NUFIBA-220027 format. One record per residue (C-alpha): residue number from 1; z, x, y. Coordinates in steps of 0.25 Angstrom, whole numbers, plus 5000, padded with zeros to 4 digits. Layout:
N
SITE    nr     pz     px     py
SITE   NUM      Z      X      Y
...
This chain:
80
SITE    nr     pz     px     py
SITE     1   4512   4349   4511
SITE     2   4524   4358   4515
SITE     3   4523   4371   4522
SITE     4   4532   4382   4515
SITE     5   4536   4395   4519
SITE     6   4535   4407   4510
SITE     7   4538   4422   4508
SITE     8   4528   4430   4500
SITE     9   4535   4438   4490
SITE    10   4523   4448   4489
SITE    11   4520   4451   4504
SITE    12   4533   4445   4510
SITE    13   4525   4437   4520
SITE    14   4532   4424   4525
SITE    15   4522   4412   4527
SITE    16   4521   4397   4526
SITE    17   4511   4389   4520
SITE    18   4507   4374   4517
SITE    19   4509   4371   4502
SITE    20   4500   4360   4497
SITE    21   4503   4353   4484
SITE    22   4505   4364   4473
SITE    23   4498   4375   4480
SITE    24   4505   4388   4478
SITE    25   4506   4396   4491
SITE    26   4502   4410   4493
SITE    27   4505   4421   4503
SITE    28   4495   4421   4514
SITE    29   4497   4436   4515
SITE    30   4495   4441   4501
SITE    31   4491   4428   4493
SITE    32   4504   4430   4484
SITE    33   4510   4417   4478
SITE    34   4523   4425   4476
SITE    35   4531   4417   4487
SITE    36   4545   4413   4491
SITE    37   4546   4400   4498
SITE    38   4555   4401   4511
SITE    39   4565   4391   4516
SITE    40   4560   4386   4529
SITE    41   4566   4378   4540
SITE    42   4561   4364   4544
SITE    43   4557   4364   4559
SITE    44   4555   4352   4568
SITE    45   4556   4348   4582
SITE    46   4563   4335   4586
SITE    47   4561   4329   4600
SITE    48   4569   4318   4606
SITE    49   4571   4313   4620
SITE    50   4584   4315   4627
SITE    51   4590   4305   4637
SITE    52   4583   4312   4648
SITE    53   4570   4311   4642
SITE    54   4568   4326   4639
SITE    55   4565   4330   4624
SITE    56   4576   4335   4615
SITE    57   4570   4345   4605
SITE    58   4577   4349   4592
SITE    59   4572   4359   4583
SITE    60   4576   4362   4568
SITE    61   4569   4375   4565
SITE    62   4576   4388   4567
SITE    63   4589   4385   4561
SITE    64   4593   4396   4552
SITE    65   4603   4395   4540
SITE    66   4608   4409   4543
SITE    67   4618   4412   4555
SITE    68   4612   4425   4558
SITE    69   4597   4422   4556
SITE    70   4588   4417   4567
SITE    71   4576   4414   4558
SITE    72   4571   4400   4554
SITE    73   4566   4405   4541
SITE    74   4578   4408   4531
SITE    75   4568   4416   4522
SITE    76   4566   4426   4533
SITE    77   4580   4433   4530
SITE    78   4580   4432   4515
SITE    79   4593   4423   4516
SITE    80   4585   4410   4513
């Protein structure tokens, strides 16, 4: 059961929701089902020990496909 990000085409609200089976999601703001699914980034945190024993943390979220964009959501600027 994946979590998807959507933008409501009626009220323009961005939201995410858990989609179960063939359930059609609806906007929590206006109950519309006229939605566009947004491209979202996969985020994870990986911890591993270094030679000194201190944890080394690597994060994948926040990488943007645009050189001038600081957003982690490519749908936020209309380019995605």
